[in-house]
C-alpha positions in Angstrom: 3.1 58.4 125.1 6.6 58.8 124.0 9.2 60.2 126.4 10.5 63.7 125.5 14.1 62.5 125.3 13.2 59.9 122.6 11.2 62.3 120.6 14.1 64.8 120.7 16.5 62.0 119.4 14.1 61.0 116.6 13.7 64.7 115.5 17.4 65.3 115.6 18.3 62.1 113.7 15.6 62.7 111.1 16.8 66.3 110.6 20.4 65.1 110.2 19.4 62.3 107.8 17.5 64.9 105.7 20.3 67.4 105.4 23.5 65.2 105.4 25.4 64.3 102.3 25.5 60.6 103.3 24.9 58.5 106.4 26.7 55.2 106.9 25.2 52.5 109.2 27.7 50.3 111.0 27.7 47.6 113.6 30.2 48.3 116.4 29.8 45.2 118.6 33.1 44.3 120.3 34.7 47.7 120.0 35.9 49.3 123.3 35.0 52.8 124.4 38.6 53.9 123.5 38.1 52.4 120.0 34.9 54.3 119.5 36.6 57.5 120.8 39.4 57.0 118.3 37.0 56.4 115.5 35.0 59.5 116.4 38.2 61.6 116.4 39.2 60.4 113.0 35.8 61.0 111.5 35.6 64.5 113.1 38.8 65.4 111.1 36.9 64.6 107.9 33.8 66.5 108.9 31.7 63.5 109.9 30.1 62.5 113.2 29.5 59.0 114.7 26.5 58.5 116.8 25.0 55.4 118.4 21.2 55.4 118.2 18.7 52.7 119.1 17.3 50.9 116.1 13.7 51.7 116.9 14.5 55.4 117.1 16.6 55.2 113.9 13.7 53.5 112.1 11.3 56.2 113.2 13.8 59.0 112.2 14.3 57.4 108.8 10.6 57.2 108.2 10.2 60.8 109.2 13.0 61.7 106.8 11.3 59.8 104.0 14.0 57.0 103.8 13.3 53.3 103.5 15.8 51.4 105.6 15.1 47.6 105.7 14.5 46.0 109.0 17.4 43.5 108.5 19.8 46.5 108.4 18.5 47.8 111.8 19.4 44.7 113.8 22.1 44.4 116.4 24.0 47.4 117.7 23.9 50.1 115.1 25.6 53.4 114.8 25.2 56.2 112.2 28.0 58.2 110.7 26.7 61.5 109.4 28.9 62.8 106.6 28.6 66.6 106.5 31.8 66.9 104.4 33.1 64.6 101.7 31.3 61.2 102.1 34.2 59.4 100.3 36.7 60.7 102.9 34.4 59.5 105.8 34.0 56.1 104.0 37.8 55.8 103.7 38.2 56.5 107.5 35.5 53.8 108.3 37.1 51.3 105.9 40.6 51.8 107.3 39.3 51.5 110.8 37.3 48.3 110.0 40.5 46.9 108.4 42.3 47.6 111.6 39.5 46.4 113.9 37.2 43.9 112.1 34.6 44.4 114.8 33.4 47.4 112.9 31.1 46.1 110.2 29.4 48.0 107.4 25.7 47.5 107.2 24.5 50.0 104.6 24.5 53.7 103.8 22.2 56.3 102.5 23.5 58.7 99.9 21.3 61.4 98.4 18.2 59.4 99.4 19.4 56.2 97.9 20.1 53.1 100.0 23.5 51.4 99.3 24.2 47.9 100.7 27.3 47.0 102.7 29.5 46.1 99.6 28.5 49.3 97.8 29.3 51.3 100.9 32.8 49.7 101.2 33.3 50.4 97.4 32.6 54.1 98.1 35.9 54.1 100.0 37.7 53.1 96.8 36.6 56.3 95.0 38.9 59.2 94.8 38.1 62.0 97.3 36.9 65.4 96.2 40.4 66.9 96.9 42.1 64.1 94.9 39.7 64.7 91.9 40.3 68.4 92.0 44.0 67.9 92.1 43.9 65.6 89.1 41.8 68.1 87.2 44.2 70.9 88.0 47.1 68.8 86.8 45.3 68.0 83.6 44.4 71.7 83.0 48.0 72.7 83.7 49.2 70.0 81.2 46.8 71.3 78.5 47.9 74.9 79.0 51.6 74.1 79.1 51.6 71.8 76.1 51.6 74.6 73.4 54.5 76.3 75.2 56.5 73.1 75.3 55.8 72.5 71.6 56.8 76.1 70.7 60.0 75.8 72.7 60.8 72.4 71.1 60.4 73.8 67.6 62.6 76.8 68.4 65.3 74.7 70.0 65.1 72.2 67.1 65.5 75.0 64.6 68.5 76.4 66.5 70.2 73.0 66.6 69.5 72.6 62.8 71.1 76.0 62.0 74.0 75.2 64.3 74.6 71.8 62.5 74.3 73.5 59.1 76.9 76.1 60.1 79.2 73.4 61.5 78.8 71.5 58.2 79.7 74.6 56.1 82.7 75.3 58.3 83.9 71.7 58.0 83.6 72.1 54.2 86.0 75.1 54.4 83.5 77.9 53.9 83.6 80.8 56.3 80.6 82.9 57.4 81.9 85.8 55.2 81.7 83.5 52.1 78.1 82.8 52.9 77.2 86.5 53.2 79.0 87.5 50.0 77.3 84.7 48.1 73.9 86.0 48.8 
């Protein structure tokens, strides 16, 4: 019979796997308690949580959540990062941390029910975050809206320069503005 604590962990992890945007599985062997506390703090800022869970309990929770995580992924010390916010932002935090401390190793990730391998998970960190994409879109929209105004201003200023040059040419030829109005 299963102990109540383990059943509670399996239920909690299964529920988190079912409702989270993404979950990243990493190996943390060799990281100190202070390193893990720093990683948790950075992830919390991005709306993600880092949790160490035994592999057997993770396997049961994944099965309960309807996810197929291969046995080779669930070997060695494994931790789950639950991305409740932007999964790209959390992946960027994990990648930066693993660049600083190579002991943190990507194993795999689950995103919208799909299993991504370690390389695909690292590549996720190269994508633009939601905020970056929204900012780029706003810039493009502003550019599209402002372009007709710039073109109209350019045409008006070009016409003003043309008329000024024409007047300067006539004045240089000895004509006055009074001659031009009486001629018409």
